[in-house]
C-alpha positions as CSV (number, residue, x, y, z in Angstrom):
1,M,0.0,0.0,0.0
2,K,1.3,3.5,-0.9
3,Q,2.1,5.7,2.0
4,S,0.2,9.0,1.8
5,R,1.5,12.5,2.5
6,T,0.2,15.0,5.0
7,L,1.5,18.5,4.2
8,V,1.8,20.6,7.4
9,A,2.4,24.4,7.4
10,I,4.2,25.9,10.4
11,T,3.6,29.6,10.9
12,G,3.5,32.3,13.5
13,G,4.4,35.9,13.9
14,I,7.9,37.3,13.8
15,G,9.7,36.2,17.0
16,S,7.1,33.6,17.9
17,G,9.6,30.7,17.9
18,K,8.4,29.0,14.7
19,S,12.0,28.5,13.5
20,T,12.9,26.9,16.8
21,A,9.8,24.6,16.6
22,T,10.8,23.8,13.0
23,A,14.3,22.8,14.3
24,F,12.8,20.4,16.8
25,I,10.7,18.8,14.0
26,K,13.9,18.3,11.9
27,E,15.6,16.7,14.9
28,L,12.7,14.2,15.1
29,G,13.6,13.2,11.5
30,Y,10.7,14.6,9.5
31,P,11.3,16.4,6.2
32,V,11.1,20.2,6.7
33,F,11.2,22.9,4.1
34,S,11.5,26.7,4.6
35,C,10.0,29.5,2.5
36,D,12.6,31.8,4.0
37,E,15.3,29.6,2.5
38,E,13.5,29.6,-0.9
39,V,13.3,33.5,-0.7
40,A,17.0,33.6,0.0
41,A,17.6,31.5,-3.1
42,L,15.4,33.7,-5.2
43,Y,17.4,36.7,-4.1
44,K,20.4,35.1,-5.9
45,N,18.5,34.7,-9.1
46,R,19.5,37.3,-11.7
47,R,16.1,37.3,-13.4
48,I,14.4,38.0,-10.1
49,L,16.9,40.7,-9.2
50,K,16.3,42.4,-12.5
51,T,12.5,42.3,-11.9
52,L,13.0,43.7,-8.4
53,K,15.3,46.5,-9.8
54,K,12.4,47.9,-11.9
55,E,10.2,48.3,-8.7
56,F,13.0,49.0,-6.2
57,P,15.8,50.7,-8.1
58,S,17.4,52.2,-5.1
59,A,17.6,48.8,-3.4
60,I,19.2,46.8,-6.1
61,K,22.9,47.5,-6.6
62,G,25.2,46.7,-9.5
63,K,24.8,46.5,-13.2
64,I,26.2,43.0,-14.1
65,F,26.5,41.4,-10.7
66,L,23.3,42.5,-8.9
67,S,22.7,42.4,-5.2
68,A,19.6,43.4,-3.1
69,D,19.5,45.5,0.0
70,K,16.8,43.5,1.7
71,R,16.4,46.0,4.5
72,K,15.9,48.9,2.1
73,I,13.2,46.8,0.2
74,A,11.5,46.0,3.5
75,E,11.5,49.8,4.4
76,L,10.0,50.7,1.0
77,C,7.3,48.1,1.4
78,F,6.2,49.3,4.9
79,S,5.0,52.6,3.4
80,D,3.6,51.3,0.2
81,K,1.0,48.5,-0.1
82,E,1.5,48.2,-3.9
83,K,5.2,47.5,-3.4
84,L,4.4,45.0,-0.7
85,L,2.0,43.2,-3.1
86,F,4.6,43.3,-5.8
87,L,7.1,41.7,-3.5
88,E,4.7,39.0,-2.4
89,K,4.0,38.2,-6.1
90,T,7.7,38.2,-7.0
91,L,9.1,36.4,-3.9
92,A,6.6,35.1,-1.4
93,F,4.3,33.1,-3.7
94,P,7.2,31.6,-5.9
95,A,9.0,30.7,-2.7
96,L,6.0,28.9,-1.3
97,D,5.5,27.1,-4.7
98,R,9.1,25.9,-4.7
99,A,8.9,24.6,-1.1
100,I,5.6,22.8,-1.9
101,K,7.1,21.1,-5.0
102,K,10.1,19.9,-2.9
103,A,7.8,18.7,0.0
104,K,5.6,16.7,-2.5
105,K,8.6,14.4,-3.3
106,H,8.2,13.0,0.3
107,K,5.6,10.8,2.0
108,G,4.2,10.8,5.5
109,L,4.2,14.0,7.6
110,V,6.0,16.7,5.6
111,F,6.5,20.3,7.1
112,I,7.0,23.6,5.5
113,E,7.8,26.8,7.5
114,V,5.6,29.5,6.0
115,P,6.0,32.9,7.8
116,L,3.2,34.7,5.8
117,L,0.8,31.8,5.5
118,F,-2.3,33.7,6.4
119,E,-1.2,36.9,4.8
120,C,-0.8,35.0,1.5
121,K,-4.1,33.2,2.1
122,A,-2.3,29.9,1.5
123,E,-3.6,27.8,4.4
124,S,-5.9,25.9,2.0
125,L,-2.8,24.5,0.3
126,F,-2.1,22.4,3.5
127,D,-3.6,19.4,5.1
128,K,-2.8,20.8,8.6
129,V,-1.5,24.0,10.1
130,I,0.6,24.5,13.2
131,V,0.6,28.1,14.6
132,V,3.3,29.0,17.1
133,K,2.1,31.9,19.4
134,R,4.0,34.0,21.9
135,D,3.5,37.1,24.0
136,K,4.2,40.2,22.0
137,K,6.8,41.6,24.5
138,E,8.7,38.3,24.3
139,R,8.6,38.3,20.6
140,I,10.1,41.8,20.4
141,E,12.9,40.8,22.8
142,S,13.6,37.7,20.8
143,V,13.9,39.5,17.5
144,K,16.1,42.3,19.2
145,S,18.5,39.6,20.6
146,R,19.1,38.1,17.2
147,S,19.0,41.1,14.8
148,S,20.0,44.7,14.4
149,L,16.3,45.8,14.1
150,S,15.1,48.6,16.3
151,E,11.9,48.1,18.4
152,K,10.1,50.4,15.9
153,D,11.2,48.2,13.0
154,I,10.1,45.1,14.8
155,L,6.7,46.6,15.7
156,D,6.3,47.6,12.0
157,R,6.8,44.0,11.0
158,I,4.4,42.7,13.7
159,N,1.8,45.2,12.6
160,R,2.1,44.1,9.0
161,Q,1.3,40.5,10.0
162,I,-2.1,39.2,11.1
163,D,-3.0,39.7,14.7
164,Y,-2.6,36.2,16.0
165,D,-4.4,37.1,19.3
166,A,-7.5,38.4,17.5
167,E,-7.7,35.7,14.8
168,D,-9.9,32.6,15.2
169,L,-7.3,29.8,15.2
170,S,-9.6,27.1,16.5
171,S,-9.3,25.0,13.3
172,Y,-5.5,24.8,13.6
173,T,-3.1,23.3,16.0
174,V,-1.9,26.2,18.2
175,I,1.4,25.8,20.3
176,E,1.8,28.4,23.0
177,N,5.5,29.3,23.3
178,S,5.3,30.8,26.8
179,T,7.9,29.2,29.0
180,D,11.2,27.6,27.9
181,L,12.7,25.5,25.1
182,P,12.0,22.1,26.7
183,A,8.3,23.0,27.1
184,L,8.2,24.2,23.5
185,R,9.9,20.9,22.3
186,S,7.4,18.9,24.4
187,A,4.5,20.9,22.8
188,V,5.8,20.2,19.3
189,V,6.3,16.5,20.0
190,S,2.7,16.3,21.4
191,A,1.2,18.2,18.4
192,I,3.0,15.8,16.0
193,E,1.9,12.7,17.9
194,K,-1.8,13.9,17.5
195,M,-1.3,14.0,13.7
């Protein structure tokens, strides 16, 4: 009998701990793919960079060897919804498509980390969804500790994402990241066992 596939999205706001949860899933031996890794690969694609240069000329440097100033692109998107939609169409959706194609080569439980799952309205592409939630103050501190973003920049990013506290997440598996790493790992293991 052929083994079936269950495609699981892992999402959550910036600083929620979704990457840590994903790392635990990898440790358990499941195939895991990342939209962020696919976006990073697309940022190295000359055709993509040329497309981005038309919309973000000040953020793409070089004439032959192009490179993107991702921070500048993010800043431009925060003040312009049209630019944000363009970026999603050029990077977020193709990255998700690439990750899903890779995931579909596997059987059993297969996971994809999708930071903008709800923003891209892509939840219907998955059999199951895990949402990692965390207190906003803790999210801000977590991002501050691992990046050079200011608190204002972090809040801008949080405010661009859905409000995980206001959304009805009852049809998804919600993991509360509220204590420590062993507790988060235990919650991840428990969520997977129920699948």
